[in-house]
PDB file of N, CA, C and O in Angstrom:
ATOM      1  N   UNK A   1       9.687  -7.219 -23.475  1.00  0.00           N
ATOM      2  CA  UNK A   1      10.121  -8.616 -23.231  1.00  0.00           C
ATOM      3  C   UNK A   1       8.954  -9.534 -22.941  1.00  0.00           C
ATOM      4  O   UNK A   1       8.256  -9.222 -21.976  1.00  0.00           O
ATOM      5  N   UNK A   2       8.627 -10.641 -23.643  1.00  0.00           N
ATOM      6  CA  UNK A   2       7.419 -11.421 -23.165  1.00  0.00           C
ATOM      7  C   UNK A   2       7.894 -12.686 -22.580  1.00  0.00           C
ATOM      8  O   UNK A   2       8.612 -13.499 -23.163  1.00  0.00           O
ATOM      9  N   UNK A   3       7.449 -12.786 -21.417  1.00  0.00           N
ATOM     10  CA  UNK A   3       7.742 -13.927 -20.309  1.00  0.00           C
ATOM     11  C   UNK A   3       6.870 -15.032 -20.834  1.00  0.00           C
ATOM     12  O   UNK A   3       5.667 -14.946 -21.078  1.00  0.00           O
ATOM     13  N   UNK A   4       7.763 -16.243 -20.995  1.00  0.00           N
ATOM     14  CA  UNK A   4       6.894 -17.631 -21.329  1.00  0.00           C
ATOM     15  C   UNK A   4       7.225 -18.659 -20.154  1.00  0.00           C
ATOM     16  O   UNK A   4       6.573 -19.701 -20.075  1.00  0.00           O
ATOM     17  N   UNK A   5       8.199 -18.377 -19.277  1.00  0.00           N
ATOM     18  CA  UNK A   5       8.642 -19.383 -18.396  1.00  0.00           C
ATOM     19  C   UNK A   5       7.601 -19.172 -16.870  1.00  0.00           C
ATOM     20  O   UNK A   5       7.443 -18.080 -16.323  1.00  0.00           O
ATOM     21  N   UNK A   6       7.175 -20.073 -16.539  1.00  0.00           N
ATOM     22  CA  UNK A   6       6.273 -19.844 -15.368  1.00  0.00           C
ATOM     23  C   UNK A   6       7.235 -19.343 -14.077  1.00  0.00           C
ATOM     24  O   UNK A   6       6.864 -18.478 -13.284  1.00  0.00           O
ATOM     25  N   UNK A   7       8.075 -19.790 -14.029  1.00  0.00           N
ATOM     26  CA  UNK A   7       9.099 -19.452 -12.805  1.00  0.00           C
ATOM     27  C   UNK A   7       9.474 -18.029 -12.499  1.00  0.00           C
ATOM     28  O   UNK A   7       9.644 -17.456 -11.423  1.00  0.00           O
ATOM     29  N   UNK A   8       9.575 -17.521 -14.043  1.00  0.00           N
ATOM     30  CA  UNK A   8       9.983 -16.085 -13.967  1.00  0.00           C
ATOM     31  C   UNK A   8       8.624 -15.130 -13.782  1.00  0.00           C
ATOM     32  O   UNK A   8       8.608 -14.030 -13.230  1.00  0.00           O
ATOM     33  N   UNK A   9       7.638 -15.732 -14.302  1.00  0.00           N
ATOM     34  CA  UNK A   9       6.255 -15.025 -14.113  1.00  0.00           C
ATOM     35  C   UNK A   9       5.745 -15.131 -12.699  1.00  0.00           C
ATOM     36  O   UNK A   9       5.129 -14.173 -12.233  1.00  0.00           O
ATOM     37  N   UNK A  10       5.945 -16.199 -11.983  1.00  0.00           N
ATOM     38  CA  UNK A  10       5.768 -16.221 -10.530  1.00  0.00           C
ATOM     39  C   UNK A  10       6.586 -15.226  -9.584  1.00  0.00           C
ATOM     40  O   UNK A  10       6.112 -14.650  -8.605  1.00  0.00           O
ATOM     41  N   UNK A  11       7.729 -15.140  -9.991  1.00  0.00           N
ATOM     42  CA  UNK A  11       8.814 -14.299  -9.302  1.00  0.00           C
ATOM     43  C   UNK A  11       8.118 -12.742  -9.386  1.00  0.00           C
ATOM     44  O   UNK A  11       7.654 -12.107  -8.440  1.00  0.00           O
ATOM     45  N   UNK A  12       8.193 -12.322 -10.841  1.00  0.00           N
ATOM     46  CA  UNK A  12       7.512 -11.146 -11.125  1.00  0.00           C
ATOM     47  C   UNK A  12       6.283 -10.738 -10.358  1.00  0.00           C
ATOM     48  O   UNK A  12       6.136  -9.589  -9.943  1.00  0.00           O
ATOM     49  N   UNK A  13       5.389 -11.717 -10.175  1.00  0.00           N
ATOM     50  CA  UNK A  13       3.997 -11.593  -9.731  1.00  0.00           C
ATOM     51  C   UNK A  13       4.245 -11.399  -8.317  1.00  0.00           C
ATOM     52  O   UNK A  13       3.767 -10.410  -7.760  1.00  0.00           O
ATOM     53  N   UNK A  14       5.069 -12.392  -7.566  1.00  0.00           N
ATOM     54  CA  UNK A  14       5.132 -12.380  -6.117  1.00  0.00           C
ATOM     55  C   UNK A  14       5.903 -10.869  -5.851  1.00  0.00           C
ATOM     56  O   UNK A  14       5.442 -10.235  -4.902  1.00  0.00           O
ATOM     57  N   UNK A  15       6.854 -10.339  -6.482  1.00  0.00           N
ATOM     58  CA  UNK A  15       7.617  -9.137  -6.087  1.00  0.00           C
ATOM     59  C   UNK A  15       6.664  -8.055  -6.116  1.00  0.00           C
ATOM     60  O   UNK A  15       6.888  -7.075  -5.406  1.00  0.00           O
ATOM     61  N   UNK A  16       5.375  -8.106  -7.020  1.00  0.00           N
ATOM     62  CA  UNK A  16       4.449  -7.066  -7.096  1.00  0.00           C
ATOM     63  C   UNK A  16       3.241  -7.514  -6.380  1.00  0.00           C
ATOM     64  O   UNK A  16       2.237  -6.926  -6.782  1.00  0.00           O
ATOM     65  N   UNK A  17       3.042  -8.300  -5.523  1.00  0.00           N
ATOM     66  CA  UNK A  17       2.150  -8.869  -4.562  1.00  0.00           C
ATOM     67  C   UNK A  17       0.978  -9.483  -5.035  1.00  0.00           C
ATOM     68  O   UNK A  17      -0.055  -9.465  -4.366  1.00  0.00           O
ATOM     69  N   UNK A  18       1.081 -10.215  -6.523  1.00  0.00           N
ATOM     70  CA  UNK A  18       0.243 -10.608  -6.994  1.00  0.00           C
ATOM     71  C   UNK A  18       0.249 -12.287  -6.753  1.00  0.00           C
ATOM     72  O   UNK A  18       1.261 -12.969  -6.914  1.00  0.00           O
ATOM     73  N   UNK A  19      -0.896 -12.758  -6.393  1.00  0.00           N
ATOM     74  CA  UNK A  19      -0.990 -14.211  -5.907  1.00  0.00           C
ATOM     75  C   UNK A  19      -2.044 -14.996  -6.728  1.00  0.00           C
ATOM     76  O   UNK A  19      -3.201 -14.577  -6.739  1.00  0.00           O
ATOM     77  N   UNK A  20      -1.737 -16.007  -7.349  1.00  0.00           N
ATOM     78  CA  UNK A  20      -2.814 -16.777  -7.708  1.00  0.00           C
ATOM     79  C   UNK A  20      -2.907 -18.275  -7.195  1.00  0.00           C
ATOM     80  O   UNK A  20      -1.900 -18.973  -7.082  1.00  0.00           O
ATOM     81  N   UNK A  21      -4.225 -18.735  -6.882  1.00  0.00           N
ATOM     82  CA  UNK A  21      -4.349 -19.865  -6.327  1.00  0.00           C
ATOM     83  C   UNK A  21      -5.786 -20.529  -6.762  1.00  0.00           C
ATOM     84  O   UNK A  21      -6.681 -19.816  -7.217  1.00  0.00           O
ATOM     85  N   UNK A  22      -5.946 -21.969  -6.587  1.00  0.00           N
ATOM     86  CA  UNK A  22      -7.062 -22.509  -6.846  1.00  0.00           C
ATOM     87  C   UNK A  22      -7.983 -22.309  -5.497  1.00  0.00           C
ATOM     88  O   UNK A  22      -7.481 -22.168  -4.382  1.00  0.00           O
ATOM     89  N   UNK A  23      -9.339 -22.316  -5.738  1.00  0.00           N
ATOM     90  CA  UNK A  23     -10.208 -22.278  -4.543  1.00  0.00           C
ATOM     91  C   UNK A  23     -11.536 -23.088  -4.812  1.00  0.00           C
ATOM     92  O   UNK A  23     -12.078 -22.977  -5.912  1.00  0.00           O
ATOM     93  N   UNK A  24     -12.090 -23.927  -3.800  1.00  0.00           N
ATOM     94  CA  UNK A  24     -13.069 -24.583  -3.916  1.00  0.00           C
ATOM     95  C   UNK A  24     -14.295 -23.936  -3.403  1.00  0.00           C
ATOM     96  O   UNK A  24     -14.358 -23.522  -2.246  1.00  0.00           O
ATOM     97  N   UNK A  25     -15.480 -23.823  -4.427  1.00  0.00           N
ATOM     98  CA  UNK A  25     -16.684 -23.127  -3.907  1.00  0.00           C
ATOM     99  C   UNK A  25     -17.630 -24.077  -4.319  1.00  0.00           C
ATOM    100  O   UNK A  25     -17.625 -24.495  -5.477  1.00  0.00           O
ATOM    101  N   UNK A  26     -18.485 -24.480  -3.439  1.00  0.00           N
ATOM    102  CA  UNK A  26     -19.713 -25.464  -3.450  1.00  0.00           C
ATOM    103  C   UNK A  26     -19.357 -26.728  -4.457  1.00  0.00           C
ATOM    104  O   UNK A  26     -20.114 -27.068  -5.366  1.00  0.00           O
ATOM    105  N   UNK A  27     -18.247 -27.298  -4.200  1.00  0.00           N
ATOM    106  CA  UNK A  27     -17.753 -28.557  -4.827  1.00  0.00           C
ATOM    107  C   UNK A  27     -17.136 -28.242  -6.241  1.00  0.00           C
ATOM    108  O   UNK A  27     -16.824 -29.203  -6.944  1.00  0.00           O
ATOM    109  N   UNK A  28     -16.955 -27.055  -6.673  1.00  0.00           N
ATOM    110  CA  UNK A  28     -16.581 -26.840  -8.167  1.00  0.00           C
ATOM    111  C   UNK A  28     -15.191 -25.941  -7.782  1.00  0.00           C
ATOM    112  O   UNK A  28     -15.106 -25.339  -6.711  1.00  0.00           O
ATOM    113  N   UNK A  29     -14.124 -25.935  -8.796  1.00  0.00           N
ATOM    114  CA  UNK A  29     -12.936 -25.398  -8.542  1.00  0.00           C
ATOM    115  C   UNK A  29     -13.047 -24.148  -9.511  1.00  0.00           C
ATOM    116  O   UNK A  29     -13.674 -24.079 -10.569  1.00  0.00           O
ATOM    117  N   UNK A  30     -12.258 -23.148  -8.867  1.00  0.00           N
ATOM    118  CA  UNK A  30     -12.048 -21.800  -9.732  1.00  0.00           C
ATOM    119  C   UNK A  30     -10.627 -21.451  -9.515  1.00  0.00           C
ATOM    120  O   UNK A  30      -9.914 -22.150  -8.795  1.00  0.00           O
ATOM    121  N   UNK A  31     -10.176 -20.354 -10.137  1.00  0.00           N
ATOM    122  CA  UNK A  31      -8.927 -19.724 -10.060  1.00  0.00           C
ATOM    123  C   UNK A  31      -9.141 -18.374  -9.443  1.00  0.00           C
ATOM    124  O   UNK A  31      -9.922 -17.619 -10.023  1.00  0.00           O
ATOM    125  N   UNK A  32      -8.597 -17.999  -8.430  1.00  0.00           N
ATOM    126  CA  UNK A  32      -8.662 -16.661  -7.649  1.00  0.00           C
ATOM    127  C   UNK A  32      -7.208 -16.061  -7.748  1.00  0.00           C
ATOM    128  O   UNK A  32      -6.158 -16.703  -7.735  1.00  0.00           O
ATOM    129  N   UNK A  33      -7.366 -14.713  -7.849  1.00  0.00           N
ATOM    130  CA  UNK A  33      -6.045 -13.982  -7.689  1.00  0.00           C
ATOM    131  C   UNK A  33      -6.316 -12.888  -6.651  1.00  0.00           C
ATOM    132  O   UNK A  33      -7.429 -12.430  -6.392  1.00  0.00           O
ATOM    133  N   UNK A  34      -5.126 -12.519  -6.077  1.00  0.00           N
ATOM    134  CA  UNK A  34      -5.085 -11.508  -5.114  1.00  0.00           C
ATOM    135  C   UNK A  34      -3.908 -10.382  -5.435  1.00  0.00           C
ATOM    136  O   UNK A  34      -2.723 -10.716  -5.450  1.00  0.00           O
ATOM    137  N   UNK A  35      -4.293  -9.157  -5.664  1.00  0.00           N
ATOM    138  CA  UNK A  35      -3.668  -8.062  -5.955  1.00  0.00           C
ATOM    139  C   UNK A  35      -3.600  -6.957  -4.952  1.00  0.00           C
ATOM    140  O   UNK A  35      -4.538  -6.172  -4.809  1.00  0.00           O
ATOM    141  N   UNK A  36      -2.424  -6.884  -4.212  1.00  0.00           N
ATOM    142  CA  UNK A  36      -2.485  -5.815  -3.197  1.00  0.00           C
ATOM    143  C   UNK A  36      -3.748  -6.041  -2.069  1.00  0.00           C
ATOM    144  O   UNK A  36      -4.359  -5.088  -1.585  1.00  0.00           O
ATOM    145  N   UNK A  37      -4.010  -7.356  -1.760  1.00  0.00           N
ATOM    146  CA  UNK A  37      -5.297  -7.397  -0.846  1.00  0.00           C
ATOM    147  C   UNK A  37      -6.605  -7.626  -1.506  1.00  0.00           C
ATOM    148  O   UNK A  37      -7.494  -8.233  -0.909  1.00  0.00           O
ATOM    149  N   UNK A  38      -6.784  -7.122  -2.837  1.00  0.00           N
ATOM    150  CA  UNK A  38      -8.027  -7.223  -3.525  1.00  0.00           C
ATOM    151  C   UNK A  38      -8.126  -8.525  -4.345  1.00  0.00           C
ATOM    152  O   UNK A  38      -7.248  -8.879  -5.132  1.00  0.00           O
ATOM    153  N   UNK A  39      -9.284  -9.225  -4.098  1.00  0.00           N
ATOM    154  CA  UNK A  39      -9.349 -10.604  -4.429  1.00  0.00           C
ATOM    155  C   UNK A  39     -10.288 -10.657  -5.729  1.00  0.00           C
ATOM    156  O   UNK A  39     -11.276  -9.924  -5.681  1.00  0.00           O
ATOM    157  N   UNK A  40     -10.093 -11.490  -6.970  1.00  0.00           N
ATOM    158  CA  UNK A  40     -10.724 -11.530  -7.937  1.00  0.00           C
ATOM    159  C   UNK A  40     -10.981 -12.871  -8.313  1.00  0.00           C
ATOM    160  O   UNK A  40      -9.963 -13.492  -8.619  1.00  0.00           O
ATOM    161  N   UNK A  41     -12.046 -13.497  -8.380  1.00  0.00           N
ATOM    162  CA  UNK A  41     -12.235 -14.861  -8.897  1.00  0.00           C
ATOM    163  C   UNK A  41     -12.696 -14.985 -10.190  1.00  0.00           C
ATOM    164  O   UNK A  41     -13.700 -14.376 -10.560  1.00  0.00           O
ATOM    165  N   UNK A  42     -11.972 -15.818 -11.020  1.00  0.00           N
ATOM    166  CA  UNK A  42     -12.259 -15.867 -12.345  1.00  0.00           C
ATOM    167  C   UNK A  42     -13.484 -16.875 -12.409  1.00  0.00           C
ATOM    168  O   UNK A  42     -13.579 -17.885 -11.712  1.00  0.00           O
ATOM    169  N   UNK A  43     -14.443 -16.430 -13.392  1.00  0.00           N
ATOM    170  CA  UNK A  43     -15.873 -17.102 -13.511  1.00  0.00           C
ATOM    171  C   UNK A  43     -15.881 -18.584 -14.016  1.00  0.00           C
ATOM    172  O   UNK A  43     -16.754 -19.398 -13.714  1.00  0.00           O
ATOM    173  N   UNK A  44     -14.754 -18.847 -14.858  1.00  0.00           N
ATOM    174  CA  UNK A  44     -14.757 -19.996 -15.500  1.00  0.00           C
ATOM    175  C   UNK A  44     -14.529 -21.216 -14.398  1.00  0.00           C
ATOM    176  O   UNK A  44     -13.810 -21.038 -13.415  1.00  0.00           O
ATOM    177  N   UNK A  45     -15.057 -22.193 -14.598  1.00  0.00           N
ATOM    178  CA  UNK A  45     -14.893 -23.333 -13.608  1.00  0.00           C
ATOM    179  C   UNK A  45     -13.863 -24.318 -14.167  1.00  0.00           C
ATOM    180  O   UNK A  45     -13.815 -24.481 -15.386  1.00  0.00           O
ATOM    181  N   UNK A  46     -13.172 -24.876 -13.489  1.00  0.00           N
ATOM    182  CA  UNK A  46     -11.945 -25.906 -14.136  1.00  0.00           C
ATOM    183  C   UNK A  46     -12.052 -27.220 -13.257  1.00  0.00           C
ATOM    184  O   UNK A  46     -12.574 -27.353 -12.150  1.00  0.00           O
ATOM    185  N   UNK A  47     -11.420 -28.143 -14.045  1.00  0.00           N
ATOM    186  CA  UNK A  47     -11.462 -29.392 -13.496  1.00  0.00           C
ATOM    187  C   UNK A  47     -10.204 -29.291 -12.394  1.00  0.00           C
ATOM    188  O   UNK A  47      -9.377 -28.380 -12.400  1.00  0.00           O
ATOM    189  N   UNK A  48     -10.225 -30.455 -11.406  1.00  0.00           N
ATOM    190  CA  UNK A  48      -8.938 -30.351 -10.717  1.00  0.00           C
ATOM    191  C   UNK A  48      -7.805 -30.825 -11.356  1.00  0.00           C
ATOM    192  O   UNK A  48      -6.695 -30.510 -10.927  1.00  0.00           O
ATOM    193  N   UNK A  49      -7.926 -31.494 -12.264  1.00  0.00           N
ATOM    194  CA  UNK A  49      -6.706 -31.940 -13.172  1.00  0.00           C
ATOM    195  C   UNK A  49      -6.114 -30.836 -13.967  1.00  0.00           C
ATOM    196  O   UNK A  49      -5.013 -30.950 -14.506  1.00  0.00           O
ATOM    197  N   UNK A  50      -6.904 -29.680 -14.046  1.00  0.00           N
ATOM    198  CA  UNK A  50      -6.423 -28.628 -14.928  1.00  0.00           C
ATOM    199  C   UNK A  50      -5.752 -27.537 -14.092  1.00  0.00           C
ATOM    200  O   UNK A  50      -5.127 -26.634 -14.650  1.00  0.00           O
ATOM    201  N   UNK A  51      -5.882 -27.613 -12.652  1.00  0.00           N
ATOM    202  CA  UNK A  51      -5.581 -26.558 -11.867  1.00  0.00           C
ATOM    203  C   UNK A  51      -4.239 -25.938 -12.123  1.00  0.00           C
ATOM    204  O   UNK A  51      -4.129 -24.730 -12.334  1.00  0.00           O
ATOM    205  N   UNK A  52      -3.146 -26.822 -12.105  1.00  0.00           N
ATOM    206  CA  UNK A  52      -1.774 -26.193 -12.417  1.00  0.00           C
ATOM    207  C   UNK A  52      -1.564 -25.529 -13.530  1.00  0.00           C
ATOM    208  O   UNK A  52      -0.824 -24.545 -13.571  1.00  0.00           O
ATOM    209  N   UNK A  53      -2.254 -26.044 -14.643  1.00  0.00           N
ATOM    210  CA  UNK A  53      -2.023 -25.417 -16.029  1.00  0.00           C
ATOM    211  C   UNK A  53      -2.680 -24.168 -15.935  1.00  0.00           C
ATOM    212  O   UNK A  53      -2.165 -23.188 -16.474  1.00  0.00           O
ATOM    213  N   UNK A  54      -3.770 -24.072 -15.309  1.00  0.00           N
ATOM    214  CA  UNK A  54      -4.582 -22.847 -15.418  1.00  0.00           C
ATOM    215  C   UNK A  54      -3.794 -21.823 -14.390  1.00  0.00           C
ATOM    216  O   UNK A  54      -3.758 -20.636 -14.716  1.00  0.00           O
ATOM    217  N   UNK A  55      -3.310 -22.137 -13.450  1.00  0.00           N
ATOM    218  CA  UNK A  55      -2.461 -21.234 -12.658  1.00  0.00           C
ATOM    219  C   UNK A  55      -1.161 -20.761 -13.487  1.00  0.00           C
ATOM    220  O   UNK A  55      -0.749 -19.602 -13.546  1.00  0.00           O
ATOM    221  N   UNK A  56      -0.639 -21.807 -14.068  1.00  0.00           N
ATOM    222  CA  UNK A  56       0.691 -21.293 -14.709  1.00  0.00           C
ATOM    223  C   UNK A  56       0.368 -20.291 -15.931  1.00  0.00           C
ATOM    224  O   UNK A  56       1.166 -19.403 -16.233  1.00  0.00           O
ATOM    225  N   UNK A  57      -0.876 -20.491 -16.630  1.00  0.00           N
ATOM    226  CA  UNK A  57      -1.306 -19.519 -17.706  1.00  0.00           C
ATOM    227  C   UNK A  57      -1.658 -18.181 -17.145  1.00  0.00           C
ATOM    228  O   UNK A  57      -1.411 -17.161 -17.789  1.00  0.00           O
ATOM    229  N   UNK A  58      -2.260 -18.141 -15.894  1.00  0.00           N
ATOM    230  CA  UNK A  58      -2.806 -16.993 -15.450  1.00  0.00           C
ATOM    231  C   UNK A  58      -1.354 -16.372 -14.860  1.00  0.00           C
ATOM    232  O   UNK A  58      -1.269 -15.176 -15.139  1.00  0.00           O
ATOM    233  N   UNK A  59      -0.363 -16.808 -14.227  1.00  0.00           N
ATOM    234  CA  UNK A  59       0.701 -16.231 -13.714  1.00  0.00           C
ATOM    235  C   UNK A  59       1.369 -15.502 -14.942  1.00  0.00           C
ATOM    236  O   UNK A  59       1.606 -14.295 -14.894  1.00  0.00           O
ATOM    237  N   UNK A  60       1.686 -16.331 -16.123  1.00  0.00           N
ATOM    238  CA  UNK A  60       2.204 -15.746 -17.167  1.00  0.00           C
ATOM    239  C   UNK A  60       1.407 -14.656 -17.677  1.00  0.00           C
ATOM    240  O   UNK A  60       1.980 -13.567 -17.662  1.00  0.00           O
ATOM    241  N   UNK A  61       0.186 -14.679 -18.141  1.00  0.00           N
ATOM    242  CA  UNK A  61      -0.554 -13.823 -18.423  1.00  0.00           C
ATOM    243  C   UNK A  61      -0.551 -12.458 -17.612  1.00  0.00           C
ATOM    244  O   UNK A  61      -0.594 -11.386 -18.215  1.00  0.00           O
ATOM    245  N   UNK A  62      -0.508 -12.520 -16.412  1.00  0.00           N
ATOM    246  CA  UNK A  62      -0.479 -11.254 -15.511  1.00  0.00           C
ATOM    247  C   UNK A  62       0.966 -10.822 -15.554  1.00  0.00           C
ATOM    248  O   UNK A  62       1.113  -9.602 -15.629  1.00  0.00           O
ATOM    249  N   UNK A  63       2.252 -11.676 -15.520  1.00  0.00           N
ATOM    250  CA  UNK A  63       3.314 -11.033 -15.478  1.00  0.00           C
ATOM    251  C   UNK A  63       3.684 -10.300 -16.667  1.00  0.00           C
ATOM    252  O   UNK A  63       4.398  -9.310 -16.512  1.00  0.00           O
ATOM    253  N   UNK A  64       3.254 -10.681 -18.015  1.00  0.00           N
ATOM    254  CA  UNK A  64       3.369 -10.063 -19.189  1.00  0.00           C
ATOM    255  C   UNK A  64       2.519  -8.628 -19.275  1.00  0.00           C
ATOM    256  O   UNK A  64       2.718  -7.796 -20.160  1.00  0.00           O
ATOM    257  N   UNK A  65       1.697  -8.504 -18.377  1.00  0.00           N
ATOM    258  CA  UNK A  65       0.647  -7.158 -18.216  1.00  0.00           C
ATOM    259  C   UNK A  65       1.730  -6.325 -17.285  1.00  0.00           C
ATOM    260  O   UNK A  65       1.888  -5.150 -17.618  1.00  0.00           O
ATOM    261  N   UNK A  66       2.324  -6.697 -16.407  1.00  0.00           N
ATOM    262  CA  UNK A  66       3.161  -5.774 -15.459  1.00  0.00           C
ATOM    263  C   UNK A  66       4.116  -5.045 -15.916  1.00  0.00           C
ATOM    264  O   UNK A  66       4.762  -4.326 -15.155  1.00  0.00           O
TER     265      UNK A  66
END
C-alpha cells in the first residue's frame, strides 16, 4: 500500500518514533529527521516558505519505506 496522505504518513512515522522537523543553522533552513534518537540532517537548503511542503514529502517518503 502506497501512502499519499500526510496525516496517515505522520501517524505511521510517529508510531515508529520517526520525527521530521525544520532546523535553522547559521541563518539557513534544513530538514532534519530523528529515528530512535539518531539525528540525520538533509544537505539541501530550503526556503522558509517551503518548510511545510518539504516536511510533508519527507514524512510520506519515510512512511512508504517503513
